[in-house]
Biotite code that builds the C-alpha atoms (Angstrom):
import biotite.structure as struc

atoms = struc.array([
    struc.Atom([63.533, -29.244, 2.311], chain_id="A", res_id=1, res_name="MET", atom_name="CA", element="C"),
    struc.Atom([62.578, -25.960, 3.333], chain_id="A", res_id=2, res_name="ALA", atom_name="CA", element="C"),
    struc.Atom([65.061, -23.981, 5.157], chain_id="A", res_id=3, res_name="LEU", atom_name="CA", element="C"),
    struc.Atom([63.959, -22.079, 7.882], chain_id="A", res_id=4, res_name="SER", atom_name="CA", element="C"),
    struc.Atom([65.616, -18.693, 9.066], chain_id="A", res_id=5, res_name="MET", atom_name="CA", element="C"),
    struc.Atom([65.510, -17.491, 12.447], chain_id="A", res_id=6, res_name="ARG", atom_name="CA", element="C"),
    struc.Atom([66.279, -13.909, 13.193], chain_id="A", res_id=7, res_name="VAL", atom_name="CA", element="C"),
    struc.Atom([67.289, -13.163, 16.629], chain_id="A", res_id=8, res_name="LEU", atom_name="CA", element="C"),
    struc.Atom([65.211, -9.547, 17.479], chain_id="A", res_id=9, res_name="VAL", atom_name="CA", element="C"),
    struc.Atom([65.286, -7.816, 20.840], chain_id="A", res_id=10, res_name="PRO", atom_name="CA", element="C"),
    struc.Atom([62.523, -7.980, 22.876], chain_id="A", res_id=11, res_name="GLY", atom_name="CA", element="C"),
    struc.Atom([60.448, -4.802, 21.889], chain_id="A", res_id=12, res_name="LEU", atom_name="CA", element="C"),
    struc.Atom([60.817, -5.718, 18.165], chain_id="A", res_id=13, res_name="VAL", atom_name="CA", element="C"),
    struc.Atom([59.520, -9.029, 18.618], chain_id="A", res_id=14, res_name="LEU", atom_name="CA", element="C"),
    struc.Atom([56.794, -7.822, 20.687], chain_id="A", res_id=15, res_name="ALA", atom_name="CA", element="C"),
    struc.Atom([55.707, -5.186, 17.743], chain_id="A", res_id=16, res_name="VAL", atom_name="CA", element="C"),
    struc.Atom([56.232, -8.246, 15.069], chain_id="A", res_id=17, res_name="LEU", atom_name="CA", element="C"),
    struc.Atom([53.733, -10.548, 17.170], chain_id="A", res_id=18, res_name="ASN", atom_name="CA", element="C"),
    struc.Atom([51.329, -7.715, 17.377], chain_id="A", res_id=19, res_name="GLY", atom_name="CA", element="C"),
    struc.Atom([51.707, -7.489, 21.035], chain_id="A", res_id=20, res_name="CYS", atom_name="CA", element="C"),
    struc.Atom([51.394, -3.588, 21.655], chain_id="A", res_id=21, res_name="THR", atom_name="CA", element="C"),
    struc.Atom([51.518, -3.795, 25.752], chain_id="A", res_id=22, res_name="ALA", atom_name="CA", element="C"),
    struc.Atom([53.737, -1.417, 27.179], chain_id="A", res_id=23, res_name="LYS", atom_name="CA", element="C"),
    struc.Atom([55.989, -2.209, 29.453], chain_id="A", res_id=24, res_name="LYS", atom_name="CA", element="C"),
    struc.Atom([55.849, -0.122, 33.092], chain_id="A", res_id=25, res_name="PRO", atom_name="CA", element="C"),
    struc.Atom([58.358, 2.473, 33.373], chain_id="A", res_id=26, res_name="ASP", atom_name="CA", element="C"),
    struc.Atom([60.512, 1.828, 36.335], chain_id="A", res_id=27, res_name="PRO", atom_name="CA", element="C"),
    struc.Atom([60.722, 5.581, 36.597], chain_id="A", res_id=28, res_name="LEU", atom_name="CA", element="C"),
    struc.Atom([56.769, 6.335, 36.854], chain_id="A", res_id=29, res_name="GLU", atom_name="CA", element="C"),
    struc.Atom([56.716, 3.380, 39.382], chain_id="A", res_id=30, res_name="GLU", atom_name="CA", element="C"),
    struc.Atom([59.065, 4.774, 41.589], chain_id="A", res_id=31, res_name="LEU", atom_name="CA", element="C"),
    struc.Atom([57.235, 8.379, 41.125], chain_id="A", res_id=32, res_name="GLU", atom_name="CA", element="C"),
    struc.Atom([53.997, 6.853, 42.104], chain_id="A", res_id=33, res_name="LYS", atom_name="CA", element="C"),
    struc.Atom([55.395, 5.009, 45.207], chain_id="A", res_id=34, res_name="ARG", atom_name="CA", element="C"),
    struc.Atom([57.178, 8.585, 45.921], chain_id="A", res_id=35, res_name="VAL", atom_name="CA", element="C"),
    struc.Atom([53.892, 10.147, 46.110], chain_id="A", res_id=36, res_name="ILE", atom_name="CA", element="C"),
    struc.Atom([52.152, 7.293, 48.127], chain_id="A", res_id=37, res_name="ALA", atom_name="CA", element="C"),
    struc.Atom([54.718, 7.864, 50.514], chain_id="A", res_id=38, res_name="GLN", atom_name="CA", element="C"),
    struc.Atom([54.500, 11.622, 50.755], chain_id="A", res_id=39, res_name="ASP", atom_name="CA", element="C"),
    struc.Atom([50.819, 11.637, 51.283], chain_id="A", res_id=40, res_name="THR", atom_name="CA", element="C"),
    struc.Atom([51.401, 8.972, 53.893], chain_id="A", res_id=41, res_name="LYS", atom_name="CA", element="C"),
    struc.Atom([54.098, 11.310, 55.435], chain_id="A", res_id=42, res_name="LEU", atom_name="CA", element="C"),
    struc.Atom([51.717, 14.299, 55.417], chain_id="A", res_id=43, res_name="GLN", atom_name="CA", element="C"),
    struc.Atom([48.993, 11.986, 57.226], chain_id="A", res_id=44, res_name="ARG", atom_name="CA", element="C"),
    struc.Atom([51.677, 11.327, 59.882], chain_id="A", res_id=45, res_name="LEU", atom_name="CA", element="C"),
    struc.Atom([52.801, 14.901, 59.978], chain_id="A", res_id=46, res_name="ASP", atom_name="CA", element="C"),
    struc.Atom([49.024, 15.869, 60.579], chain_id="A", res_id=47, res_name="GLU", atom_name="CA", element="C"),
    struc.Atom([48.365, 13.112, 63.281], chain_id="A", res_id=48, res_name="LEU", atom_name="CA", element="C"),
    struc.Atom([51.818, 14.307, 65.148], chain_id="A", res_id=49, res_name="GLU", atom_name="CA", element="C"),
    struc.Atom([50.490, 17.803, 65.261], chain_id="A", res_id=50, res_name="GLU", atom_name="CA", element="C"),
    struc.Atom([46.988, 16.629, 66.467], chain_id="A", res_id=51, res_name="ARG", atom_name="CA", element="C"),
    struc.Atom([49.057, 14.536, 69.370], chain_id="A", res_id=52, res_name="VAL", atom_name="CA", element="C"),
    struc.Atom([51.138, 17.111, 70.188], chain_id="A", res_id=53, res_name="LEU", atom_name="CA", element="C"),
    struc.Atom([48.103, 19.579, 70.402], chain_id="A", res_id=54, res_name="GLN", atom_name="CA", element="C"),
    struc.Atom([46.480, 17.244, 72.881], chain_id="A", res_id=55, res_name="GLN", atom_name="CA", element="C"),
    struc.Atom([49.408, 16.943, 74.770], chain_id="A", res_id=56, res_name="ASP", atom_name="CA", element="C"),
    struc.Atom([49.841, 20.479, 75.238], chain_id="A", res_id=57, res_name="ILE", atom_name="CA", element="C"),
    struc.Atom([45.946, 20.601, 76.419], chain_id="A", res_id=58, res_name="LYS", atom_name="CA", element="C"),
    struc.Atom([46.224, 17.629, 78.887], chain_id="A", res_id=59, res_name="LEU", atom_name="CA", element="C"),
    struc.Atom([49.309, 19.353, 80.650], chain_id="A", res_id=60, res_name="GLN", atom_name="CA", element="C"),
    struc.Atom([47.346, 22.385, 80.871], chain_id="A", res_id=61, res_name="ARG", atom_name="CA", element="C"),
    struc.Atom([44.609, 20.187, 82.255], chain_id="A", res_id=62, res_name="GLN", atom_name="CA", element="C"),
    struc.Atom([46.927, 18.433, 84.832], chain_id="A", res_id=63, res_name="GLU", atom_name="CA", element="C"),
    struc.Atom([48.493, 22.024, 85.978], chain_id="A", res_id=64, res_name="GLN", atom_name="CA", element="C"),
    struc.Atom([44.697, 23.199, 86.734], chain_id="A", res_id=65, res_name="GLU", atom_name="CA", element="C"),
    struc.Atom([43.924, 20.086, 88.715], chain_id="A", res_id=66, res_name="ILE", atom_name="CA", element="C"),
    struc.Atom([47.443, 20.263, 90.664], chain_id="A", res_id=67, res_name="GLN", atom_name="CA", element="C"),
    struc.Atom([46.506, 23.877, 91.262], chain_id="A", res_id=68, res_name="ASP", atom_name="CA", element="C"),
    struc.Atom([43.230, 22.853, 92.773], chain_id="A", res_id=69, res_name="GLN", atom_name="CA", element="C"),
    struc.Atom([44.639, 20.077, 94.746], chain_id="A", res_id=70, res_name="LYS", atom_name="CA", element="C"),
    struc.Atom([47.246, 22.701, 96.387], chain_id="A", res_id=71, res_name="GLU", atom_name="CA", element="C"),
    struc.Atom([44.398, 24.703, 97.069], chain_id="A", res_id=72, res_name="THR", atom_name="CA", element="C"),
    struc.Atom([42.454, 22.411, 98.494], chain_id="A", res_id=73, res_name="ILE", atom_name="CA", element="C"),
    struc.Atom([45.366, 20.866, 100.648], chain_id="A", res_id=74, res_name="LEU", atom_name="CA", element="C"),
    struc.Atom([46.031, 24.856, 101.615], chain_id="A", res_id=75, res_name="LYS", atom_name="CA", element="C"),
    struc.Atom([42.474, 25.362, 102.882], chain_id="A", res_id=76, res_name="LEU", atom_name="CA", element="C"),
    struc.Atom([42.283, 22.006, 104.504], chain_id="A", res_id=77, res_name="ASP", atom_name="CA", element="C"),
    struc.Atom([45.388, 22.917, 106.554], chain_id="A", res_id=78, res_name="SER", atom_name="CA", element="C"),
    struc.Atom([43.804, 26.124, 107.502], chain_id="A", res_id=79, res_name="GLU", atom_name="CA", element="C"),
    struc.Atom([40.432, 24.500, 108.447], chain_id="A", res_id=80, res_name="LEU", atom_name="CA", element="C"),
    struc.Atom([42.734, 22.046, 110.931], chain_id="A", res_id=81, res_name="GLN", atom_name="CA", element="C"),
    struc.Atom([44.264, 24.909, 112.172], chain_id="A", res_id=82, res_name="GLN", atom_name="CA", element="C"),
    struc.Atom([41.053, 26.750, 112.971], chain_id="A", res_id=83, res_name="LEU", atom_name="CA", element="C"),
    struc.Atom([39.517, 23.445, 114.499], chain_id="A", res_id=84, res_name="LYS", atom_name="CA", element="C"),
    struc.Atom([42.673, 23.627, 117.060], chain_id="A", res_id=85, res_name="THR", atom_name="CA", element="C"),
    struc.Atom([41.744, 27.048, 117.644], chain_id="A", res_id=86, res_name="LYS", atom_name="CA", element="C"),
    struc.Atom([38.174, 26.545, 118.490], chain_id="A", res_id=87, res_name="GLU", atom_name="CA", element="C"),
    struc.Atom([39.356, 24.106, 121.308], chain_id="A", res_id=88, res_name="HIS", atom_name="CA", element="C"),
    struc.Atom([41.060, 26.765, 123.345], chain_id="A", res_id=89, res_name="THR", atom_name="CA", element="C"),
    struc.Atom([39.336, 27.921, 126.570], chain_id="A", res_id=90, res_name="PRO", atom_name="CA", element="C"),
    struc.Atom([38.321, 31.194, 125.574], chain_id="A", res_id=91, res_name="VAL", atom_name="CA", element="C"),
    struc.Atom([36.683, 29.801, 122.578], chain_id="A", res_id=92, res_name="VAL", atom_name="CA", element="C"),
    struc.Atom([34.901, 27.244, 124.520], chain_id="A", res_id=93, res_name="SER", atom_name="CA", element="C"),
    struc.Atom([33.636, 30.011, 126.845], chain_id="A", res_id=94, res_name="GLN", atom_name="CA", element="C"),
    struc.Atom([32.469, 31.977, 124.655], chain_id="A", res_id=95, res_name="ILE", atom_name="CA", element="C"),
    struc.Atom([30.542, 29.262, 122.637], chain_id="A", res_id=96, res_name="SER", atom_name="CA", element="C"),
    struc.Atom([29.491, 28.163, 126.363], chain_id="A", res_id=97, res_name="SER", atom_name="CA", element="C"),
    struc.Atom([27.921, 31.594, 126.823], chain_id="A", res_id=98, res_name="GLN", atom_name="CA", element="C"),
    struc.Atom([26.337, 31.857, 123.417], chain_id="A", res_id=99, res_name="VAL", atom_name="CA", element="C"),
    struc.Atom([24.873, 28.663, 123.984], chain_id="A", res_id=100, res_name="THR", atom_name="CA", element="C"),
    struc.Atom([23.343, 29.731, 127.451], chain_id="A", res_id=101, res_name="GLN", atom_name="CA", element="C"),
    struc.Atom([22.228, 33.151, 125.658], chain_id="A", res_id=102, res_name="MET", atom_name="CA", element="C"),
    struc.Atom([20.303, 30.926, 122.855], chain_id="A", res_id=103, res_name="ASN", atom_name="CA", element="C"),
    struc.Atom([18.492, 29.212, 125.626], chain_id="A", res_id=104, res_name="ALA", atom_name="CA", element="C"),
    struc.Atom([17.667, 32.259, 127.380], chain_id="A", res_id=105, res_name="GLU", atom_name="CA", element="C"),
    struc.Atom([16.170, 33.612, 124.491], chain_id="A", res_id=106, res_name="ILE", atom_name="CA", element="C"),
    struc.Atom([14.170, 30.516, 123.637], chain_id="A", res_id=107, res_name="GLN", atom_name="CA", element="C"),
    struc.Atom([12.882, 30.336, 127.283], chain_id="A", res_id=108, res_name="THR", atom_name="CA", element="C"),
    struc.Atom([11.674, 34.056, 126.753], chain_id="A", res_id=109, res_name="LEU", atom_name="CA", element="C"),
    struc.Atom([9.882, 33.249, 123.772], chain_id="A", res_id=110, res_name="LYS", atom_name="CA", element="C"),
    struc.Atom([8.295, 30.544, 125.145], chain_id="A", res_id=111, res_name="THR", atom_name="CA", element="C"),
    struc.Atom([7.074, 32.726, 127.944], chain_id="A", res_id=112, res_name="VAL", atom_name="CA", element="C"),
    struc.Atom([5.811, 35.043, 125.567], chain_id="A", res_id=113, res_name="ASN", atom_name="CA", element="C"),
    struc.Atom([3.855, 32.923, 123.589], chain_id="A", res_id=114, res_name="GLN", atom_name="CA", element="C"),
    struc.Atom([2.134, 31.520, 126.666], chain_id="A", res_id=115, res_name="GLN", atom_name="CA", element="C"),
    struc.Atom([1.244, 35.136, 127.882], chain_id="A", res_id=116, res_name="GLN", atom_name="CA", element="C"),
    struc.Atom([0.047, 35.887, 124.335], chain_id="A", res_id=117, res_name="ASP", atom_name="CA", element="C"),
    struc.Atom([-2.150, 32.498, 124.514], chain_id="A", res_id=118, res_name="GLU", atom_name="CA", element="C"),
    struc.Atom([-3.425, 33.467, 128.100], chain_id="A", res_id=119, res_name="LYS", atom_name="CA", element="C"),
    struc.Atom([-4.763, 36.761, 127.199], chain_id="A", res_id=120, res_name="PHE", atom_name="CA", element="C"),
    struc.Atom([-5.824, 36.636, 123.806], chain_id="A", res_id=121, res_name="GLY", atom_name="CA", element="C"),
    struc.Atom([-4.532, 38.599, 120.692], chain_id="A", res_id=122, res_name="THR", atom_name="CA", element="C"),
    struc.Atom([-5.468, 42.252, 120.570], chain_id="A", res_id=123, res_name="PRO", atom_name="CA", element="C"),
    struc.Atom([-6.635, 43.665, 117.402], chain_id="A", res_id=124, res_name="TYR", atom_name="CA", element="C"),
    struc.Atom([-8.334, 46.700, 116.701], chain_id="A", res_id=125, res_name="VAL", atom_name="CA", element="C"),
    struc.Atom([-12.246, 46.739, 116.082], chain_id="A", res_id=126, res_name="ARG", atom_name="CA", element="C"),
    struc.Atom([-13.440, 49.806, 113.819], chain_id="A", res_id=127, res_name="TRP", atom_name="CA", element="C"),
    struc.Atom([-16.768, 50.890, 114.497], chain_id="A", res_id=128, res_name="GLY", atom_name="CA", element="C"),
    struc.Atom([-19.365, 51.959, 111.859], chain_id="A", res_id=129, res_name="HIS", atom_name="CA", element="C"),
    struc.Atom([-17.202, 55.472, 111.183], chain_id="A", res_id=130, res_name="GLY", atom_name="CA", element="C"),
    struc.Atom([-13.914, 55.776, 109.671], chain_id="A", res_id=131, res_name="ALA", atom_name="CA", element="C"),
    struc.Atom([-12.707, 57.970, 112.741], chain_id="A", res_id=132, res_name="CYS", atom_name="CA", element="C"),
    struc.Atom([-10.624, 56.322, 114.985], chain_id="A", res_id=133, res_name="PRO", atom_name="CA", element="C"),
    struc.Atom([-12.385, 57.206, 118.254], chain_id="A", res_id=134, res_name="HIS", atom_name="CA", element="C"),
    struc.Atom([-15.203, 54.605, 117.447], chain_id="A", res_id=135, res_name="THR", atom_name="CA", element="C"),
    struc.Atom([-12.611, 51.781, 117.205], chain_id="A", res_id=136, res_name="SER", atom_name="CA", element="C"),
    struc.Atom([-12.133, 49.156, 120.262], chain_id="A", res_id=137, res_name="ASP", atom_name="CA", element="C"),
    struc.Atom([-9.286, 47.163, 121.252], chain_id="A", res_id=138, res_name="ILE", atom_name="CA", element="C"),
    struc.Atom([-10.641, 43.435, 121.692], chain_id="A", res_id=139, res_name="VAL", atom_name="CA", element="C"),
    struc.Atom([-8.947, 40.276, 123.000], chain_id="A", res_id=140, res_name="TYR", atom_name="CA", element="C"),
    struc.Atom([-9.437, 37.170, 121.343], chain_id="A", res_id=141, res_name="SER", atom_name="CA", element="C"),
])
């Protein structure tokens, strides 16, 4: 009978003896890779946060501009309402009626003037054969 001898060798020596040269991952390297990955994610998050803050500031400016425009519109609207109420005062209504009456009279005079022009014809100057004004005649058409 042959005696077999067993030797207990730690894992690494046993792996070398068996011809296995695979390296065990170093826990420090793994931690370093994870830290770098987390740092990269953190940098991306910081960039995103900065963009969000810039957009928030821009949005606040736009909201302020819109609010200012609304206030201006409300102010102008109240002034317009005041002007409308002032328009209905007796003095303003009297003046507006006088202006309306004057406009009607002007239109009547224009119509009468047109009728007279149509009745008598339109005058124009007809020049004679010479270039002198004494050979011209006023003609009605």
